[in-house]
N, C-alpha and C positions, 0 to 999 in steps of 0.2 A: 530893153533890147527890142529889136524889130518884131520878133514873134509875138511877144506879149502885147505890143502896141496894136498889131493886127487883130489879135484876139479881142482886145477891148473895143476896137472899131466894129468887129462883127457883132459883139454883144450889144453895142449901141444901136446898130441897125436892127437887130432882133427886137430890142426894146421899142424902137420907133414903130416897127411893124405891129407889135402887140398893142401899143398905145393906139395906133390907127384903127385896129380891129375893134378895140374896146370903145373908142369914140364913135365908130360907125354903129356898133350895136347899141350904144347909149343913145345915139341920135334916133335910131329906129324905135327904141323903147320910149324915148322922150315924147313922141307923138301921143302915146296913150297914157303916159305917166306925168305929163307936164303939171297937172294940178297937184299931184303928190309931191313932186320935186319942189314946187313953189311953197307948199306948206312946210316942207323940211327945211328950206333955206331961211325961213323967218325965225 
């Protein structure tokens, strides 16, 4: 139904916004933690 579809769309938008915030925060932290991240990825 249309209502449920709109709800799912709103949720996807919220998730996109959260992901953008997390990525921005991760990018800021990445500057100081790049060495740690590189060690963890190996």
